[in-house]
C-alpha positions in Angstrom: 108.9 -76.9 144.9 108.1 -77.2 140.9 105.7 -80.2 141.6 104.2 -77.1 144.1 103.8 -75.2 142.0 100.4 -74.3 139.4 99.4 -71.3 138.0 96.4 -69.1 138.7 93.9 -67.4 135.4 93.0 -63.5 136.6 90.7 -61.1 135.5 89.1 -62.7 132.5 91.8 -64.2 131.3 94.0 -61.3 130.8 96.6 -62.1 133.6 98.1 -65.3 135.2 99.4 -66.2 138.4 101.9 -68.2 140.2 101.2 -69.4 143.3 105.1 -69.7 144.7 108.0 -68.5 143.8 111.4 -68.9 146.4 114.9 -68.6 145.6 115.0 -72.1 143.4 112.4 -71.5 141.4 114.1 -71.4 137.9 112.9 -70.1 134.5 113.1 -73.2 132.4 110.6 -75.1 135.1 108.2 -71.8 135.2 108.5 -71.7 130.8 107.5 -75.7 130.9 104.4 -74.6 133.4 103.5 -72.3 131.5 103.4 -74.2 128.1 101.7 -76.8 130.3 99.1 -74.6 130.9 99.0 -72.9 127.5 99.7 -69.4 129.0 102.1 -67.7 125.6 100.5 -63.9 125.3 102.0 -61.0 128.0 104.7 -63.4 129.9 106.0 -61.2 132.3 109.6 -62.1 133.3 110.6 -59.1 135.0 108.4 -59.5 137.1 109.6 -63.4 138.1 113.4 -62.2 137.9 112.4 -59.6 140.5 110.4 -61.9 142.8 113.5 -64.6 142.9 115.9 -61.4 143.3 113.1 -60.3 146.7 113.1 -65.0 147.7 116.9 -64.8 148.0 117.3 -61.6 149.8 114.4 -62.1 152.2 114.7 -65.8 152.5 111.0 -66.2 152.2 108.6 -67.5 149.4 106.9 -65.6 147.2 103.0 -66.2 146.7 100.5 -65.1 143.5 103.1 -63.7 141.8 101.9 -62.0 137.9 103.2 -63.7 135.3 101.9 -62.9 132.6 99.3 -60.4 131.7 98.5 -60.0 127.6 97.5 -55.8 127.9 101.0 -54.0 126.6 100.2 -51.7 129.8 98.1 -50.9 132.9 94.7 -49.5 131.8 93.9 -46.7 132.4 91.1 -43.9 133.3 90.7 -40.2 133.4 87.6 -38.5 134.7 88.3 -34.5 133.3 89.9 -32.5 129.8 92.5 -33.6 129.2 93.8 -30.8 128.3 94.1 -29.8 131.4 95.4 -31.4 133.7 95.1 -29.4 136.5 91.4 -30.2 135.5 91.8 -34.2 135.3 91.3 -36.2 138.1 92.4 -40.3 138.7 88.9 -41.5 140.1 88.8 -44.9 139.7 85.5 -46.0 137.0 83.5 -47.2 141.0 83.9 -43.9 142.1 83.2 -41.6 139.3 80.0 -43.8 138.5 79.2 -43.0 142.9 79.4 -39.6 142.5 77.1 -39.3 139.0 74.5 -41.1 140.8 74.6 -38.6 143.6 74.4 -35.9 141.4 71.5 -37.3 138.9 69.7 -37.8 142.4 70.1 -34.8 144.0 69.4 -32.2 140.5 66.0 -35.1 139.8 64.6 -34.6 143.2 65.2 -30.3 143.5 66.5 -30.9 147.2 67.8 -27.6 148.2 69.9 -28.1 150.4 70.6 -31.6 150.4 74.1 -32.4 151.5 76.5 -33.1 148.6 79.4 -35.0 148.7 80.8 -33.5 144.6 80.4 -33.3 141.5 81.6 -33.1 138.1 81.1 -30.4 135.6 81.5 -30.2 132.4 81.4 -27.0 129.6 79.8 -27.3 126.3 82.0 -29.9 123.5 84.3 -30.7 126.2 86.0 -34.4 126.5 85.4 -35.4 130.4 85.9 -39.1 130.3 88.9 -41.1 128.2 90.1 -44.3 129.6 92.8 -47.0 127.7 90.5 -49.8 125.9 90.9 -54.0 126.9 89.8 -55.0 123.3 93.5 -57.5 123.3 94.3 -61.2 123.5 94.1 -63.0 126.9 97.2 -65.0 128.4 96.2 -68.0 125.9 96.7 -65.9 123.2 92.8 -66.0 122.0 91.4 -62.1 121.2 89.1 -61.2 124.0 86.8 -57.8 124.9 86.8 -56.6 128.0 84.2 -53.9 129.9 85.0 -53.6 133.4 83.3 -50.1 133.7 80.4 -49.5 135.9 78.1 -47.2 133.5 77.1 -47.8 129.8 76.5 -44.4 127.1 72.2 -44.5 125.4 72.4 -44.5 122.1 69.4 -41.8 122.1 71.2 -39.7 124.5 71.5 -36.3 123.0 73.7 -34.7 125.7 77.0 -36.6 125.5 78.6 -37.9 122.1 81.1 -40.4 122.0 84.3 -39.3 120.0 85.9 -42.6 120.1 84.7 -46.3 121.6 87.3 -44.6 124.9 85.9 -41.1 124.9 83.2 -39.5 125.8 82.3 -35.0 124.4 79.9 -33.4 126.6 77.3 -31.4 124.1 76.2 -29.1 126.3 77.5 -28.0 129.6 76.3 -29.4 132.9 76.4 -31.6 135.3 77.5 -35.8 134.9 75.1 -38.0 136.0 74.2 -41.6 136.5 70.4 -42.4 136.0 68.6 -45.7 138.0 69.4 -47.5 134.1 73.8 -46.7 135.0 73.7 -44.5 132.0 75.5 -41.5 131.6 73.7 -38.5 131.2 74.7 -34.7 131.3 71.9 -32.6 133.5 71.9 -28.9 133.0 71.8 -26.8 136.2 69.9 -24.0 135.6 65.6 -24.5 135.9 63.5 -21.9 134.8 59.9 -20.8 135.5 57.5 -22.3 133.6 56.6 -19.2 131.7 60.4 -18.5 131.2 60.3 -15.1 133.4 63.0 -16.5 136.1 66.0 -18.9 135.8 68.2 -20.2 138.8 71.3 -21.6 139.0 71.7 -25.3 140.7 75.3 -25.1 142.7 76.8 -28.1 143.6 80.6 -28.9 145.3 82.3 -29.5 141.9 86.4 -30.5 142.3 86.1 -31.7 138.2 84.9 -28.8 136.3 85.3 -25.4 138.1 86.4 -23.3 135.3 84.2 -24.3 133.5 81.4 -24.1 135.8 82.4 -20.3 136.5 82.9 -20.1 133.1 78.3 -21.2 132.4 77.6 -19.3 135.2 79.2 -16.2 134.3 77.6 -16.6 130.4 74.0 -17.5 132.1 73.9 -14.4 134.5 74.9 -12.1 131.9 73.2 -11.5 128.2 73.6 -8.3 127.9 70.6 -5.6 126.9 68.2 -8.2 126.4 68.0 -8.9 130.3 67.2 -6.9 133.0 68.5 -7.9 136.3 65.8 -6.4 137.5 65.6 -8.8 140.8 68.1 -10.5 140.1 70.0 -12.3 142.5 73.8 -10.8 142.7 76.4 -13.5 142.1 79.4 -13.0 142.2 82.2 -15.4 140.7 84.3 -15.1 143.9 80.8 -16.2 146.0 80.9 -19.2 144.3 83.6 -21.5 145.9 82.2 -21.1 149.4 79.2 -22.2 148.0 80.5 -25.2 147.3 82.6 -25.7 150.5 79.3 -25.7 152.2 78.8 -29.0 150.4 75.4 -28.4 149.8 73.2 -28.0 146.8 72.2 -24.4 146.5 70.6 -22.4 143.7 70.6 -18.9 142.6 67.5 -17.0 140.5 70.6 -15.2 138.1 68.1 -14.2 135.5 64.9 -12.3 135.4 62.5 -12.1 132.6 60.6 -8.0 132.0 57.4 -8.8 131.8 54.9 -7.2 129.0 53.4 -3.7 130.3 50.2 -3.0 127.6 49.9 0.3 127.0 47.7 2.6 129.2 44.1 3.3 127.1 43.4 6.8 127.3 41.8 9.0 130.0 40.0 11.5 130.9 40.1 13.9 134.2 37.3 16.4 134.3 38.3 18.7 136.1 34.2 20.1 136.1 33.2 17.8 139.4 36.3 18.9 140.9 34.9 22.7 140.6 31.3 21.6 142.0 33.0 19.6 144.6 34.4 23.0 145.2 31.8 24.8 145.4 29.6 22.4 147.3 32.3 22.4 149.8 32.8 25.6 150.9 29.5 25.8 152.0 29.4 24.9 155.8 26.0 23.4 154.4 23.8 22.3 150.7 20.2 22.1 150.9 18.2 21.4 148.7 17.8 24.2 147.7 21.3 25.4 147.6 22.3 22.4 145.1 23.2 22.5 142.0 23.0 20.3 139.4 25.1 22.7 136.4 28.7 24.0 137.2 29.0 27.9 136.4 33.0 28.3 134.7 34.7 31.0 133.5 37.2 32.5 130.5 40.1 29.9 129.9 38.7 27.4 132.9 40.4 24.2 131.9 37.3 21.6 131.8 38.9 18.6 131.3 42.5 17.1 130.3 42.5 13.4 128.2 45.9 11.4 128.7 46.5 10.3 124.8 46.5 6.3 125.2 50.5 5.1 125.6 52.5 2.4 124.0 52.5 -0.7 124.6 56.1 -1.6 125.9 57.2 -5.2 124.4 58.6 -7.9 127.2 61.6 -10.4 127.1 62.0 -13.8 128.6 64.4 -15.5 130.3 66.0 -16.4 127.2 65.6 -13.1 125.3 62.7 -13.6 123.0 60.2 -10.5 122.4 56.8 -11.3 124.2 54.4 -8.5 122.3 51.8 -6.3 123.8 49.5 -4.8 122.7 49.7 -0.9 122.8 46.3 1.3 124.6 43.8 2.3 123.0 42.7 5.7 121.9 38.9 7.3 122.3 37.0 10.5 120.7 36.3 13.7 123.3 35.4 16.5 120.6 35.9 19.8 122.0 32.2 21.5 121.5 31.1 24.9 121.2 33.0 28.0 123.2 35.8 25.2 123.9 39.1 25.6 122.9 42.3 23.1 123.2 45.9 23.3 124.1 48.1 20.6 123.8 51.2 19.5 125.8 53.1 16.5 126.3 50.7 13.8 126.0 47.7 15.6 127.2 45.1 17.6 125.6 43.5 20.1 127.5 40.1 21.8 127.3 39.2 24.9 128.7 36.7 27.6 128.4 36.4 30.5 125.9 33.6 31.8 127.4 31.8 31.9 131.1 28.6 30.4 130.9 27.7 26.4 132.1 29.4 23.3 131.0 27.7 20.8 129.1 29.0 17.4 128.7 28.2 14.0 127.2 30.3 10.9 126.7 31.0 11.9 122.9 32.8 15.2 124.6 32.6 19.0 126.4 30.3 21.7 125.2 29.9 25.6 127.3 26.6 26.9 126.4 26.1 31.0 127.1 22.7 30.2 128.3 22.5 27.3 130.6 19.6 24.9 130.5 17.5 23.0 133.2 16.4 20.1 131.5 12.8 19.6 133.6 11.6 21.4 136.6 14.0 23.9 138.7 13.5 21.9 142.2 14.4 19.9 144.4 17.2 18.1 141.5 18.4 21.3 139.8 18.2 23.6 143.5 17.4 27.5 143.2 19.1 29.0 140.1 21.5 31.9 139.9 23.1 32.5 136.5 24.3 36.2 134.9 23.1 34.7 131.4 20.3 33.6 129.8 18.2 30.8 131.3 16.2 27.8 130.1 13.9 26.1 131.6 12.5 23.1 130.2 9.9 22.8 132.5 8.4 24.3 136.0 9.7 26.5 138.7 8.7 24.5 141.7 7.3 26.5 144.5 9.5 27.8 147.4 12.9 27.8 144.6 14.5 30.7 142.9 16.3 31.8 139.8 18.4 35.2 139.3 19.3 35.8 136.5 20.6 38.7 134.8 20.0 38.2 131.4 16.4 36.3 129.1 14.7 33.8 131.5 12.7 31.2 128.8 9.9 28.5 131.2 8.5 26.4 129.1 6.2 25.4 132.2 4.7 27.1 134.7 5.9 29.4 137.9 4.2 27.9 140.2 3.0 28.7 143.8 5.6 30.1 146.4 7.9 30.0 143.4 10.8 33.4 143.0 11.9 34.9 139.6 14.1 37.9 139.1 15.6 38.1 136.1 17.6 41.5 134.3 16.3 40.4 130.7 13.3 39.3 128.7 10.9 36.3 130.6 9.0 33.8 128.6 6.9 31.8 130.7 4.5 29.2 128.2 2.3 28.0 130.7 2.1 31.1 133.3 2.3 32.3 136.8 -0.2 30.5 139.2 -0.4 31.3 143.8 -0.4 34.3 145.6 2.8 33.7 146.9 5.0 33.6 143.2 6.8 36.9 142.4 8.1 37.6 139.5 10.3 40.8 138.7 11.4 40.9 135.1 13.9 44.2 133.6 12.8 43.9 130.2 9.9 42.6 128.1 7.4 39.9 129.4 6.0 37.1 127.4 3.0 35.3 129.4 -0.1 32.7 128.8 -1.7 33.9 131.9 -1.1 35.5 135.4 -3.5 34.0 138.4 -3.3 34.7 142.3 0.7 35.9 141.8 2.5 39.1 141.3 4.7 40.6 138.5 6.6 43.6 138.1 7.5 44.4 134.8 10.3 47.2 133.1 9.6 46.5 129.6 6.4 45.4 128.3 3.7 43.0 129.1 1.5 40.8 127.1 -0.4 38.6 128.3 -2.0 35.5 125.9 -5.0 34.3 127.7 -5.8 36.3 131.4 -4.7 37.8 134.2 -7.1 36.6 137.6 -7.0 38.1 141.0 -3.8 39.2 140.7 -1.2 42.0 141.2 0.5 43.2 138.3 3.0 46.6 137.6 4.2 47.1 133.9 6.0 50.3 132.8 5.7 49.3 129.6 3.1 48.6 127.6 0.6 45.5 128.3 -1.5 43.6 126.0 -4.2 40.8 127.6 -5.1 39.6 124.7 -7.9 36.4 126.1 -6.8 33.9 123.7 -9.0 31.0 125.9 -11.6 32.6 127.9 -14.2 29.6 128.6 -16.9 31.7 130.4 -18.4 35.0 128.7 -19.4 36.8 132.0 -15.8 37.1 133.1 -13.3 39.2 131.1 -10.0 38.9 130.3 -8.7 40.9 134.0 -10.7 39.7 136.5 -10.1 41.7 140.3 -6.6 42.7 141.2 -5.0 45.3 140.6 -3.0 46.9 137.6 -0.5 49.5 137.4 1.0 50.1 133.4 2.7 53.6 133.7 2.2 52.9 129.3 -1.2 52.3 127.3 -3.1 49.8 128.0 -5.4 47.3 126.1 -7.8 44.6 127.5 -9.6 41.8 125.2 -12.0 42.5 128.5 -12.5 42.7 131.8 -14.3 43.1 134.6 -17.0 40.2 136.9 -19.3 41.1 139.1 -18.2 39.2 142.1 -14.9 41.4 142.3 -13.9 45.2 141.9 -11.2 45.4 139.2 -9.3 48.4 139.8 -6.7 49.3 136.9 -4.0 52.3 137.4 -2.3 54.1 133.9 0.2 56.5 133.8 0.8 56.3 137.7 1.9 54.3 140.2 -0.3 54.0 143.2 1.7 52.4 145.9 4.7 54.8 144.5 2.3 57.8 144.4 1.4 57.3 147.8 5.1 57.5 149.4 5.0 60.8 147.3 2.3 62.6 148.7 4.3 60.7 152.1 7.4 63.2 150.9 5.6 65.9 150.1 4.1 66.7 153.2 7.3 65.9 155.0 9.5 68.3 152.7 5.9 70.1 153.4 6.9 70.1 157.2 11.0 70.9 157.3 10.1 74.1 155.1 8.0 75.6 157.8 10.1 74.5 161.2 12.9 76.1 159.4 11.0 79.3 158.9 10.3 79.0 162.1 13.2 78.9 163.0 15.0 82.1 161.2 12.3 83.6 162.7 12.9 82.9 166.5 16.7 83.7 165.9 16.2 87.0 164.0 18.1 86.2 160.7 18.1 84.0 157.5 20.5 81.1 157.2 20.8 82.8 153.4 22.6 86.1 155.1 25.8 84.0 156.2 27.6 87.4 157.0 25.1 88.8 159.1 25.3 85.8 161.0 28.7 86.0 162.2 28.9 89.4 162.3 25.4 88.9 164.9 27.0 86.1 166.5 30.3 88.2 167.6 28.4 91.2 169.4 26.1 88.2 171.1 26.7 87.9 174.7 28.5 84.0 175.2 25.1 83.3 176.5 23.2 84.0 173.7 25.7 83.1 171.6 25.9 78.7 173.0 21.7 79.7 172.5 22.0 80.5 168.7 24.7 77.5 168.8 22.3 74.4 169.4 19.8 76.9 166.8 22.1 77.2 163.9 23.1 72.5 164.6 19.0 72.2 165.0 19.2 73.8 161.4 21.8 72.0 160.2 19.9 68.7 160.7 16.7 70.0 159.5 18.5 71.8 156.0 20.1 68.1 155.7 17.0 66.5 155.9 15.1 68.8 153.5 17.8 68.4 151.0 17.4 64.3 151.5 14.0 64.6 151.5 14.1 66.5 147.9 16.3 64.2 145.9 13.8 61.3 147.3 11.0 63.3 145.9 12.2 63.7 142.3 13.1 59.8 142.0 9.6 59.3 143.2 8.5 61.5 140.6 9.9 59.9 137.9 8.7 56.3 138.9 4.8 56.9 140.3 3.9 59.1 137.5 4.4 59.1 133.3 5.7 62.1 132.0 3.8 61.8 128.5 0.5 62.0 129.4 -0.9 62.1 126.1 0.3 58.5 125.1 -1.5 57.0 127.9 -4.9 55.2 126.9 -7.0 52.3 128.4 -8.4 50.2 125.5 -10.7 47.8 126.3 -11.8 46.0 122.9 -14.7 43.3 124.2 -17.3 43.4 127.3 -16.9 45.1 129.9 -18.1 43.5 133.2 -19.0 46.1 136.5 -17.5 47.3 138.3 -14.1 48.8 137.1 -12.2 51.4 138.5 -9.8 53.1 136.4 -6.9 56.0 137.8 -5.6 57.3 134.5 -2.5 59.4 136.0 -4.5 61.9 138.1 -7.9 61.0 136.8 -10.1 58.8 138.3 -13.0 57.0 135.9 -16.1 54.3 136.3 -17.5 51.7 134.8 -20.7 50.6 137.0 -22.7 49.8 134.0 -22.5 46.7 131.2 -20.7 47.9 127.9 -18.3 46.9 125.3 -15.5 48.2 123.8 -14.4 51.5 125.4 -11.0 53.5 125.0 -10.9 55.9 127.6 -7.6 59.0 127.0 -7.0 61.8 129.0 -8.6 65.1 126.2 -7.7 68.9 127.7 -6.7 67.3 130.8 -9.9 65.2 131.4 -10.2 61.5 131.2 -12.4 61.1 128.1 -14.3 57.9 127.4 -14.4 57.0 122.9 -17.1 54.4 122.4 -15.3 51.4 120.0 -16.3 50.6 116.4 -15.6 47.9 114.2 -12.6 45.6 114.4 -10.8 45.4 117.5 -6.9 45.8 116.8 -7.3 42.2 119.6 -9.6 40.9 117.1 -13.0 41.3 119.1 -16.2 42.5 116.7 -17.3 45.3 118.5 -20.4 47.7 117.8 
């Protein structure tokens, strides 16, 4: 058997095997064989003795028996934290490399739902791999360095720290991966959006490092107050094992940043627009005349609100780092005339201090007690109805009206078909035109001219240029100055009818083409009504007297009437009752008629006759017919400078000499 035995060297010279061992094998023979082969290190005589004993017992030959091993003991390879027995694994280097390679592929490609066998997870600063070095001697006693690990460590990798030549430590938490070049690396389980506002956590089926994985998930999902968990998918630690059992890659949103909220700029909310819309909505149909371009408000009405600018709210990304924002911009919006403010939380209210019209621009808001119409009263402005003063920078167009309880000032003209009614004074820069133009004034009036129009003035009337073929009524003094008369043959008062309940002062009057009528101290229209009602009053008195005569007694003697009615037979009583009912009706009608007559006497005739006068300073062109109170006078021929007054209950025409009050020079 000795001649058949031989030595086989394996494992890079670290082991020697004896090809045949039987029951007759002697240690001396094997020792001589080892000496001839030069094997001197790690001889395992104990293994040889066991092989001989086995051969004796079984009667068989043992082959390929380990006879020399230069290692002190069997090689060791440990995966996991050496301090935690439950976290360690006895994977072979090849199995370890396969797991790490698969982990690398899945995480780098980020293929969620891809099947995964198992993975290895390590915590920060945790030793995850250790092995026994093979830097010993071979069986021949020569130094040797045997590296049989199927991976290597790249020196530039910052995620792995090599504590010693046979021990690796993770710098950061993550999965252990093996790249295409066979180099180990630690792959972060965290995937973050480019804007750092969302963070996902990759969960793989972990066999080694499960405890470190759970701790790391909890740390990533909770970062305190810096991380609002809005929209974050709750990941319960008890759910992680179930996710691992699926043996697929699962990504969970574990952290969500808070976007910055920029401050809101200050803004103005106008209530006046709502008031206008509500007013127009209350009408079934808004015509071009009813439409208004202005807004009336009462005292205390909220006109507008300014919501103050708000401060921006900074955001935070997934890492808890602040994200800057901008504050809202404040604006200037002033409270103008007749507007006061009240402050509430973040809001300033603008309220009207008086009744009036809103004036609004981009810088502020005000309330004017005077209504200003910029331009004409027409389709743009609509009709005007206002209880205070009105100023029109343009004209009053035909078909449109102004109703005001205050003063009215028109810088343009009042055109044909326009209607103006004001409780105060009236000023018209360019005059009145048109037969259908109608003006009623509660106070004084000052106009440039009156042409083919109607005007009634309760106070004084001043006409700058002339009155032409118009119907004019004035309860106060009336003056026509005639400043712009281009035709000497035409007076400042031409045709038409002029009624004044006080004194009249004219630059000139009359025309040769029409009769000019002047009524001073008497209203011809009301006087005619007064005459009619006087006639009716007389008729009623006569009818009452006749009825009393028929009945045979006076209604003034009530006691006699009662006694007489008692003595009458039934038939006569019935007739008397009908007569009394008729009498009562006529007496009531007479009372109402007397009341109307008294009112008309006050309006139709001037009380102070001595103050009545008609003064014509310049030229008089016939025919001019004048009624001074109850007296008539007529100019049938041309003249100049005359004053008409009532003297001793008769009209007296007095020639005027010297300088006229209107500036006309008379003879």
